[in-house]
N, C-alpha and C positions, 0 to 999 in steps of 0.2 A: 663121044669118046668111046672107043672099043673096050670090051671087057679086059683084054690083055693089058691095055694101057692103065685101066683102073686098078687092076691087080698089082701091077708094077708100082703105081703111085702109092697104093696102100702099103706095100712092102717097104718102100723108102720112108714113108711117113712114120711107120711103126719103129723103124730103126733110128730115125731122127729123134723121135719122142723118147725112145729107150736111152739114147745118149744124154738127153737133157735131164730126164727123171732120175737116172742112176749115176749121174756125174760123180766122179771120184770114188766110186764103189766098184772095183774091178770084178768082184765075185758076182754081184747083181747084174752088171753089164754083160758078163759072159753068159750067165744063166738065161737072161732075157734074149740075147742073140741066138743062143741055141734053140730056145723055145719057139721064137719067131720063125727061124729057118726050118725047124722040124715041122711046124704046122703047115707052112707053105709047101714043103716037099710032100707031106702026106696027101695034100689035095691037088697036087700037080697034074694028075691025070683026069681030074673032074671035067666032064664035057657038057653037062646039063646047064644051060644058061640060067635057069631058075635057081639051081643049087649054087652056082657061082655067085649070083647076086646076093643070095642069103649069106654066103661066106664073107663076101665083101662087107655086108652090113655088120656082121659079127666083128670083123676085124676093125672096122671104123669105130664101133662102140668100145672095143678094147682100147684103142688109141685114145679116145676121148676120156675114158676112165683113168688111164695112166696119166694123161696130161693134167687132169683136173682134180684127182683124188689122192694120188700117191705122194707121200711126203717122206723125206729121208730122216733117219734118226741115227745119231752117233753115240756109242757107249762112252760116257765120260767117267763113270764110276761103276761100282759093282751093281747098284740098283738104280742108276740114273741114265736117262737118255736125253741128249740135246737134239731138239727138232730143228731141221734146217729147211724151212719152206722156201720154195722158189717164188720169185716176184709175181708171176702170173697166178699163183694160188691166193695171194693176198689182195685181190681186187675188191672183194665185197666182204665187209665185216658187219654182219647183222647180229645184234645182241639177242641172247636167248631170253625168252619170257616164260615164266612158270605158269602164269594165268593169262592166256591169250583172250582177247576180247572177241566177242562174236560180231560178225557183220550183220547189219539189219537191213 
């Protein structure tokens, strides 16, 4: 796949992820849309294949972090937030252990 196709695929993936992650939050959706478009426009004239690959890697990492780490919160009271996790975030629930055992 050519670099132009990879860039376009990443652009679309970032926007799809933005729509899923910030669903029902118009302000966050708009801010993310502006930031994605701004970053792609800033690097539109980049011609170095090495630099383009580096930027694609950064964009892919950002998409992964958005998809796997961002959770929405809704203000329900003055000091209260209701967390609204997406189903794909609740895949693995590993309990925390204060005193981990060492492997031998």
